[in-house]
C-alpha positions, 0 to 999 in steps of 0.5 A: 485476462490475455497473457501474451509472451511479448506484451504491447500493451497491459490492462489492469485485471480485475484481481479476484476476490478472495470474498463472495463478491457482494452486488452491493453498490456504494460511493466512497469520498462523496466529502473529504471528511468521508475518509479520514486517514491518521498515519501511525509512526514506527517510532518515537521521536526524541524531542531533540536534533537537527530535522524538525518534525511537524505532524500535519492534517490537511485536507485537499492537498496533495503530500507533495504540495505540503511538502514544497510549502515547509521548503519554501516557508523554511527557507531549505531545498525541496531534497531537505524535507521528508515525509513517510508516505504518500497521503490522498489529496481527496481525504482527511489526513494527518502525517508527519514530515521533516525539515533539515534544519540543521543550527536553525531554530523552527520558524512560526509553523502556526503561519502556514495554516489554512482552512486546508492545513491545520498543524497538529503538533512539532518536535525534533528528531536526530534523523530525517523520516524515512518513507516507509517507517510507518506502524500504519494508518487509521482508517475511517470511511463513510460508504454513501448511497449504499445499497445491497445485503446487509446480512450479507455484507456482515458475514463478509466483514466478520469473515475479515475480521477473521481471515484477513484480506489479499494484500493487494496493491490498489488501483491507484499504483496503476495510475489513471487506466492502468497507464503507469505499466505502459509508460513503464513498458515504453520505458524499457523499450527506450523512451526518455522518461523524466528521473522523478517519474522513473520510480513511480512506473518501475514500482507499477510494474513491482505491482502489477506482477506481484498482484498477478501472482497473489490473483492467482492464488487467491483463485486456487485458495491458497493466498493466505495458506503456505504451500510447498516451497513458500518463503515466509514473511512476519507479520507487520515486519519486513523480515521474511525467511525460507521453509523448504518442509511445511511442518505442522509448527510452521503450518499453525503460526500461518493460521494465527497470523503471525507468520504470511506467506510472501510473494515475490517483488520482482527484480535482481536476485534469486527467487528463494522459493523452491518446488510449487511455489517456485514453478507459480513465480516462475510462471510470472516470471516467464509470462512477463519477461519483457517486464522482468527483463526492464526491472532488471535493467534498471537495477531494481532489488527483488524483495518480498511482500505478504501475500496476507494483510490481517485487518486490525480493529475492524468495526462496522456500523449501520447508520439509515439504511443507506451509509456503512462507517468503517474503522480499521488499521492496515500495516504500512503498505496496505491499500484501504481500496484491498478492503472496500473492494471485496466489500461493494463494486465502486 
């Protein structure tokens, strides 16, 4: 990857692999039922309140389309419809939506059903559904036309089950051919961008810088280990803490998966890291100063994200010689593609 002090265009590289990358190949999303995602809320709706909660299973439809449909059907503004996260169109996905209906009864939600839209359950809650308030997502993914070494794939899966995977942002975050990052660069240089697109482009830049930093730690074999000056984040949490000294207690908690080293999500604010961890982050910031300055200009706040994610309840099954079925759970904010990229060249 070529690094320039003042980049004109950004190319999304192949981020480094944590496992001995397989030469195996395969196809995903051959049909929607090959990629099943079930959203798990981090709370239980109360059953009463101004916000109607509706759980929908959708096939071949994207999240924003469903939100617009619910707004029209309910006779409310689109901003009164909320969801916790975007779900892929080319899949069978189950997710929750909330619709603000103060003083109104629920319409007959069954009337929105089509071949690709099914209403699974409805309830009420006092507050709207906010972005990111998920425990995570359950996945069932079918890899078809798989070719490779079965023993090698088994070994990789066992290692992932024990050690987790690098918590990379998926390629979908960067748009077609990584163009979202370059559109953000154009935004920083004065291009006019619609408000609804601005957040997407800013997010892509932060994701790019985080992946770059994580890839460097994978290269050094320290993506799943604490180093001097690290900040650590609790497993399946957004809470983190600084540790100036790597004592045996901290290292043991990292080994057990209770905490993870946390990488910088670039923006306004202090680094919080020190020593070797700080030096690595400063190197990234200095290399991509144009991108960093752009994020600060748009008042994006710095944050932290775990370098490692544990893949819970990982199971696999070989069907015939060319089909592999994976079942697993990932916490909110992590990408199934980060797992798949370790297993197949797709």
